[in-house]
Structure formats: C-alpha cells, structure tokens
C-alpha positions in Angstrom: 71.7 146.5 113.2 68.3 147.8 111.9 67.8 149.8 108.7 67.3 153.2 110.5 70.5 152.7 112.4 72.3 151.9 109.2 71.0 155.0 107.5 72.2 157.2 110.4 75.6 155.4 110.5 76.0 156.1 106.8 74.8 159.7 107.2 77.4 160.3 110.0 80.1 159.0 107.7 79.0 161.2 104.9 78.9 164.3 107.2 82.4 163.6 108.4 83.6 163.2 104.8 82.0 166.5 103.9 83.6 168.2 106.9 80.3 169.1 108.5 80.3 169.0 112.3 77.2 168.7 114.5 77.6 172.4 115.4 77.7 173.4 111.7 74.7 171.2 111.0 72.8 172.7 113.9 73.3 176.2 112.6 72.2 175.2 109.1 69.0 173.5 110.1 68.3 176.0 113.0 68.5 173.5 115.9 70.7 173.5 118.9 73.8 171.4 118.8 72.6 169.3 121.8 69.3 168.6 120.0 71.2 167.4 116.9 73.4 165.1 119.0 70.4 163.8 120.8 68.6 163.1 117.5 71.6 161.0 116.3 72.1 159.4 119.6 68.4 158.3 119.9 68.6 157.0 116.3 65.2 158.6 115.6 64.9 160.7 112.5 62.0 161.4 110.1 62.4 161.1 106.3 61.7 164.9 106.0 64.5 165.6 108.6 66.9 163.3 106.7 66.2 165.1 103.5 66.7 168.5 105.2 70.1 167.4 106.7 71.3 166.0 103.4 70.3 169.2 101.5 72.0 171.4 104.1 75.2 169.4 104.0 75.3 169.0 100.2 74.9 165.2 100.5 72.7 163.3 98.0 70.0 161.5 100.1 69.7 158.7 97.5 73.4 157.9 98.0 72.9 157.6 101.8 69.9 155.3 101.3 71.7 153.2 98.7 74.7 152.8 100.9 72.6 151.8 103.8 70.9 149.2 101.7 74.2 147.9 100.4 75.7 147.3 103.8 72.6 145.5 105.1 73.9 141.9 105.9 73.4 139.5 103.0 74.7 136.1 102.1 78.3 135.7 100.9 77.3 132.8 98.5 74.4 131.3 96.6 73.1 127.8 97.3 74.1 124.9 95.1 70.6 124.9 93.5 70.9 128.6 92.7 74.2 128.2 91.0 72.9 125.2 89.0 70.0 127.4 87.8 72.5 130.1 86.6 74.6 127.5 84.8 71.5 126.2 83.0 71.4 129.4 80.9 74.5 131.3 79.5 72.5 134.5 79.1 71.2 134.2 82.7 74.8 133.8 84.0 75.9 136.7 81.9 73.2 139.0 83.3 74.1 137.8 86.8 77.7 138.7 86.4 76.7 142.1 85.0 74.5 142.7 88.0 77.4 141.8 90.4 79.2 144.6 88.5 76.3 147.0 89.0 75.5 147.3 85.3 72.2 148.9 84.4 69.9 147.0 82.0 70.6 149.6 79.4 74.3 149.0 79.6 73.8 145.2 79.3 71.7 145.6 76.2 74.0 148.1 74.7 77.1 145.9 75.2 75.7 142.4 74.5 73.4 140.8 72.0 70.5 140.5 74.4 67.1 141.9 73.5 65.3 144.0 76.1 62.7 141.2 76.7 65.5 138.7 77.2 67.2 140.9 79.7 64.0 141.7 81.6 63.2 137.9 81.8 66.7 137.3 83.2 66.3 140.0 85.8 63.0 138.5 86.8 64.6 135.1 87.2 67.5 136.5 89.2 65.0 138.1 91.5 63.3 134.7 91.9 66.6 133.1 92.6 67.3 135.7 95.3 70.4 137.3 93.7 68.7 140.6 93.3 65.6 142.5 94.3 64.0 143.8 91.1 62.6 147.3 91.4 60.4 149.5 89.2 61.8 150.6 85.8 64.0 147.5 85.8 66.3 148.7 88.4 67.5 146.3 91.1 69.3 145.9 94.4 71.8 143.2 95.1 70.8 140.7 97.8 74.3 139.4 98.3 77.1 140.9 100.3 80.1 142.9 99.1 82.3 139.9 99.9 80.2 137.6 97.7 82.1 134.7 96.1 81.1 131.6 94.1 80.8 128.3 96.0 84.2 126.5 96.2 84.0 123.6 93.7 80.5 124.7 92.8 79.2 124.6 89.2 80.2 128.2 88.5 83.7 127.8 90.0 84.1 124.5 88.0 83.0 126.3 84.8 85.6 129.1 85.4 88.4 126.6 86.0 87.6 124.7 82.9 87.0 127.5 80.4 87.7 130.9 82.0 91.1 130.6 83.7 93.0 129.8 80.5 91.4 132.7 78.7 92.2 135.0 81.5 95.9 134.1 81.7 96.2 134.3 77.9 96.5 138.1 78.3 99.8 139.9 78.4 99.1 141.8 81.7 101.0 144.8 80.4 98.1 147.3 80.1 97.6 150.3 82.4 96.6 149.1 85.9 97.5 145.5 85.1 100.0 143.2 86.8 101.0 139.5 86.9 103.3 138.2 89.5 104.5 134.6 90.2 106.4 134.6 93.5 107.9 131.4 95.0 108.7 131.2 98.7 109.4 128.7 101.5 107.2 129.6 104.5 106.2 128.3 107.8 102.5 127.6 108.3 102.2 130.6 110.5 103.6 132.8 107.7 101.3 131.2 105.2 98.3 132.0 107.3 99.4 135.6 107.5 99.6 135.8 103.7 96.1 134.4 103.5 94.8 137.1 105.8 96.5 139.7 103.6 94.8 138.2 100.6 91.4 138.4 102.3 92.1 142.0 103.2 93.0 142.8 99.6 89.8 141.2 98.4 87.9 143.4 100.9 89.7 146.5 99.7 88.7 145.6 96.1 85.1 145.2 97.2 85.2 148.6 98.9 86.7 150.4 95.9 84.2 148.7 93.6 81.4 150.1 95.8 82.8 153.6 96.1 83.5 153.9 92.4 79.8 153.3 91.5 79.4 157.1 92.0 81.7 157.7 89.0 80.3 158.0 85.4 80.4 154.7 83.5 83.0 156.1 81.0 85.4 156.6 83.9 85.3 152.9 85.0 86.6 149.7 83.3 86.2 146.1 84.1 89.1 144.6 86.1 89.3 141.1 87.5 91.5 140.0 90.5 92.5 136.3 90.4 94.5 135.1 93.4 96.0 131.7 94.1 98.1 130.7 97.0 98.9 127.1 97.9 101.7 124.6 98.5 102.6 123.6 95.0 105.3 122.3 92.7 105.2 122.3 88.9 104.5 118.7 87.7 107.4 118.7 85.3 109.7 119.5 88.3 108.1 116.8 90.5 108.9 114.3 87.8 112.6 115.0 88.3 112.5 114.4 92.0 114.7 111.6 93.5 112.8 108.7 95.0 112.8 109.2 98.8 113.8 105.6 99.4 116.7 105.6 96.9 118.1 109.0 97.6 117.7 109.0 101.4 116.7 112.3 102.7 113.7 113.9 100.9 114.8 116.9 98.8 113.3 120.4 99.3 110.5 121.4 97.0 111.7 123.9 94.4 108.6 126.0 94.5 106.3 125.6 97.4 103.9 128.4 96.8 102.8 130.8 94.1 100.8 133.9 94.0 99.0 135.0 90.8 97.8 138.5 90.7 96.1 140.6 88.0 
C-alpha cells in the first residue's frame, strides 16, 4: 500500500471515529456527496484538500500523517550486526529503548544522566543503524514495526536474560495495573498452539494501546512491561525427584508442564 493510500485509510478511520459521514463532510467543505466519495475512491487528494477536510472534521492533520507513517510496513527485528552495535554502548541501548517507547529527547535528558550532546550523538547513531529516521529539531520516526521484538537468542535478548529478568521479577507485582500469574496446565499440542495465538494477540493489543496512548500527555502515562513465557517445563527440583523410567516402569506425569508469567 502506498503512502497516499495509507493517509486516506487513516483519514477514513478518523472520520468514522469522529462520527463524520461523507454527507456531513460534503456539506462542510461545500462539495457534493458523490464528489467526496469519488475523491476517496480514486485515492487522489491534494495536501490543501486534506488540511481542509481535517479542519472541517475537527481532526488534527499531523495525527493523520503520523499514524500513516507509523503503519507503513517496517521490519519486526534488527539485524545481528545492529543489535551488537547497540550492546557496544549502554547509553546507546538506553536511548534505543527510550525511542521504542516514543520518548522525546527532552524527556530522556530530564530523566537520565545523559547530556544533550550525548543524546544527540546517540540519535544520530540510531539513525545510521536504521532504528529511527532522525528529523529536524532532534525529532525522529521509528523505522521498525509496532510488533518489533529483539532477535531470539540475540545479544540484547541474552543480556535481558542474564541481567534484566531477575531484576524484573524482584518486584512484588501488587501495584495498580500490575499482575503476576503462574498457571500450570496439562494440554494437547493443539491447545498449546491456541494459547500461543492468544499470547500473540495480547502482544498486538499492547502495541495498539501503546500507539493510541501516545496522544495522551506524558504525565498520564507510565512505563509498563509485559513479559510472557509459555513452554513445556518442570521445575528442576521436582525433576530431581522423578523415578527412573526403567526402575519404576511407566513414566510418571510431569507435575507442571507449562507456565505463564504475566506482568
């Protein structure tokens, strides 16, 4: 789908959200309803016409253009070389994670002990690596998709496993909007695949809400992290108590075959 088509698709969505029909729009911009329908159907609209429609419908044109840019197909992952470059500098990795959370440069500097020149140099490097597209006034646009994830067993994922996971689960998970569940179950492979699909949908929902909440003021948002794990597993201390299959005859059932961690 080309960029103009994406802009019109987002515009139609925003018009529906605002409750503005083609007929209402036609009256406001002094066109016939058939002409408005034809304009959207032919996917041909000038920038001045887009601005007029947005103004008449009470829609921020910059929001339409930003959303269209955000849904443009991008990569779901970085290359191995890109991740290695991030891991070579803790400050670069920090700024990369902040960018994935749509922080502004001002918010990064205000929160962390990075100087403005350090932050700018990091943004320039992230632009070179292809994670962002740096724009004037040190603004940027992400060049990865909303479903972006670190490479499985890549350097960033390995770093998280070694240092981040234990710190994450050290929390009590009893704050507002927090939850921790550990749910054992014995499932067929078909049921397990269904759970995996639901997990993927949950991740997609989180990405959608993350995108939508960008419109809210910074003080109305907080940083949340979802960490999910689902696999055939048994706690090693329980495995040590298993009977030998040869000595005990029939193999005993696994006590806990799968776990879900959610936060």
